[in-house]
VEXDREN-2710 file (C-alpha; in Angstrom, 1 decimal):
% VEXDREN-2710
k/r/px/py/pz
1/UNK/81.3/-58.2/345.0
2/UNK/83.6/-55.5/346.3
3/UNK/80.8/-53.2/347.0
4/UNK/79.0/-55.9/349.0
5/UNK/81.9/-56.1/351.6
6/UNK/82.0/-52.3/351.7
7/UNK/78.3/-52.2/352.5
8/UNK/78.7/-54.9/355.2
9/UNK/81.6/-52.9/356.7
10/UNK/79.6/-49.6/356.8
11/UNK/76.5/-51.3/358.2
12/UNK/78.5/-53.0/361.0
13/UNK/80.6/-50.0/361.9
14/UNK/78.0/-48.0/363.9
15/UNK/77.2/-51.1/366.0
16/UNK/80.9/-51.7/366.8
17/UNK/81.5/-48.1/367.6
18/UNK/78.5/-47.8/369.9
19/UNK/79.4/-51.1/371.6
20/UNK/82.9/-49.9/372.2
21/UNK/81.7/-46.6/373.7
22/UNK/79.3/-48.4/375.9
23/UNK/82.0/-50.8/377.1
24/UNK/84.4/-48.0/378.0
25/UNK/81.8/-45.8/379.7
26/UNK/80.5/-48.7/381.8
27/UNK/84.0/-49.8/382.7
28/UNK/84.9/-46.3/383.9
29/UNK/81.7/-46.1/386.0
30/UNK/82.5/-49.4/387.7
31/UNK/86.2/-48.5/388.3
32/UNK/85.2/-45.1/389.8
33/UNK/82.6/-46.8/392.0
34/UNK/85.2/-49.4/393.2
35/UNK/87.7/-46.6/393.9
36/UNK/85.2/-44.5/395.8
37/UNK/84.2/-47.4/398.0
38/UNK/87.8/-48.1/398.8
39/UNK/88.4/-44.4/399.7
40/UNK/85.3/-44.3/401.8
41/UNK/86.3/-47.4/403.7
42/UNK/89.7/-45.9/404.4
43/UNK/88.2/-42.7/405.7
44/UNK/85.7/-44.6/407.8
45/UNK/88.5/-46.7/409.3
46/UNK/90.5/-43.5/410.1
47/UNK/87.5/-41.9/411.8
48/UNK/86.8/-45.1/413.8
49/UNK/90.4/-45.2/414.9
50/UNK/90.3/-41.5/416.0
51/UNK/87.3/-42.3/418.2
52/UNK/88.8/-45.4/419.6
53/UNK/86.2/-47.7/418.1
54/UNK/87.0/-51.2/416.9
55/UNK/87.5/-51.7/413.1
56/UNK/84.2/-52.3/411.2
57/UNK/83.5/-55.8/410.1
58/UNK/84.3/-56.4/406.5
59/UNK/81.6/-57.6/404.0
60/UNK/83.5/-60.9/403.6
61/UNK/83.4/-61.7/407.3
62/UNK/79.7/-61.0/407.6
63/UNK/78.7/-63.8/405.2
END
């Protein structure tokens, strides 16, 4: 019976490891996208302020 649980563990291990890697990679992609959008919005606001233009409408107010 002991070898049964060892076999179950070794058969599930690759799935758990790949799922964990997928989760962390996807999370890092989403975080970097969110950060990039925030930085781009900040730069755009600075450029609009330099040119004397009004602030851009946010996505929440457009809905």
